[in-house]
C-alpha positions as CSV (number, residue, x, y, z in Angstrom):
1,X,0.0,0.0,0.0
2,X,1.2,3.5,-0.8
3,X,0.0,7.0,-0.5
4,X,-1.3,6.6,-4.0
5,X,-3.5,3.8,-2.9
6,X,-4.8,4.8,0.6
7,X,-6.7,2.4,2.8
8,X,-10.1,3.3,4.2
9,X,-12.3,1.9,6.9
10,X,-15.6,0.5,5.6
11,X,-18.4,-0.1,8.1
12,X,-21.1,-2.5,6.8
13,X,-24.4,-2.2,8.6
14,X,-27.0,-4.9,8.3
15,X,-29.8,-6.4,10.3
16,X,-28.7,-4.8,13.6
17,X,-25.0,-5.8,13.2
18,X,-22.0,-3.8,12.2
19,X,-18.6,-4.8,11.0
20,X,-15.6,-2.7,9.9
21,X,-13.1,-3.8,7.4
22,X,-10.2,-2.2,5.6
23,X,-10.5,-1.4,1.9
24,X,-7.9,0.2,-0.4
25,X,-9.0,3.0,-2.8
26,X,-8.2,0.7,-5.7
27,X,-10.4,-2.1,-4.4
28,X,-14.1,-2.7,-4.8
29,X,-15.9,-2.7,-1.4
30,X,-17.7,-6.0,-2.2
31,X,-14.4,-7.8,-2.9
32,X,-12.9,-6.4,0.4
33,X,-15.9,-7.8,2.3
34,X,-15.7,-11.2,0.6
35,X,-11.9,-11.3,1.3
36,X,-12.7,-10.6,5.0
37,X,-15.1,-13.6,5.0
38,X,-18.3,-11.5,5.0
39,X,-21.1,-12.8,2.9
40,X,-23.0,-10.2,1.0
41,X,-25.5,-10.6,-1.9
42,X,-24.2,-10.1,-5.4
43,X,-24.7,-11.5,-8.9
44,X,-23.3,-9.7,-11.9
45,X,-20.2,-8.0,-10.5
46,X,-20.6,-5.3,-13.1
47,X,-22.8,-2.7,-11.5
48,X,-25.8,-3.7,-13.5
49,X,-28.2,-6.0,-11.6
50,X,-28.5,-4.1,-8.2
51,X,-28.3,-7.3,-6.2
52,X,-25.4,-5.9,-4.2
53,X,-27.1,-2.5,-3.6
54,X,-26.4,-0.6,-0.4
55,X,-27.2,2.9,0.9
56,X,-24.5,5.2,2.0
57,X,-24.9,6.4,5.5
58,X,-21.7,8.4,5.4
59,X,-18.6,8.8,3.1
60,X,-18.1,8.8,-0.6
61,X,-17.5,6.2,-3.2
62,X,-16.4,6.1,-6.9
63,X,-19.0,4.3,-9.0
64,X,-17.3,4.9,-12.4
65,X,-16.8,1.2,-12.9
66,X,-20.6,0.6,-12.8
67,X,-22.3,-0.3,-16.1
68,X,-25.7,1.1,-15.0
69,X,-25.6,3.8,-12.3
70,X,-27.5,7.0,-12.5
71,X,-27.2,10.5,-11.0
72,X,-30.5,9.8,-9.3
73,X,-29.0,6.8,-7.6
74,X,-26.2,8.9,-6.2
75,X,-28.5,11.6,-5.0
76,X,-30.6,9.0,-3.1
77,X,-27.3,7.7,-1.6
78,X,-27.5,4.2,-3.2
79,X,-24.3,2.4,-4.1
80,X,-23.5,-0.8,-5.9
81,X,-20.9,-2.5,-3.7
82,X,-19.5,-4.7,-6.5
83,X,-18.2,-1.6,-8.4
84,X,-17.9,0.9,-5.6
85,X,-14.4,2.1,-4.6
86,X,-14.0,4.1,-1.5
87,X,-12.9,7.8,-1.6
88,X,-13.1,8.1,2.2
89,X,-14.0,6.1,5.2
90,X,-17.5,4.7,4.4
91,X,-20.5,3.6,6.4
92,X,-23.0,1.7,4.3
93,X,-26.3,-0.2,5.0
94,X,-26.2,-3.4,3.0
95,X,-29.0,-5.6,1.5
96,X,-30.9,-2.7,-0.2
97,X,-31.8,-4.4,-3.5
98,X,-35.5,-4.0,-3.0
99,X,-35.2,-0.4,-1.9
100,X,-33.1,0.5,-4.9
101,X,-35.5,-1.3,-7.3
102,X,-38.4,0.8,-5.9
103,X,-36.3,3.9,-6.2
104,X,-35.6,3.1,-9.8
105,X,-39.2,2.5,-10.6
106,X,-40.2,5.8,-8.9
107,X,-37.7,7.6,-11.1
108,X,-38.5,5.8,-14.3
109,X,-35.0,4.3,-14.5
110,X,-34.2,0.8,-15.8
111,X,-34.8,-1.9,-13.2
112,X,-33.2,-5.3,-13.7
113,X,-35.6,-8.3,-13.5
114,X,-35.1,-10.8,-10.8
């Protein structure tokens, strides 16, 4: 790790539990969680299907690797963990697939089936 690839603390909040893991700026949050032995839902690993959706409680992420992520998603604080890289320490509520699907329907955005 170098100054060019800082490490951030990622706090995953789900079902009344919290766990904090390290994640480098170059690393996807989902991969850091899986490497730490934390099971999270995911499917496409491309930022397309919203299975891995979370909601940012604090912090910032880079979603530029996502195939389907919209300004409305960012404004509502949704994140796709499979393609989210931390830009700061992050606190995120996981397991938000259904909430993100409803958000997308309400904003007339594409919603993956399934």
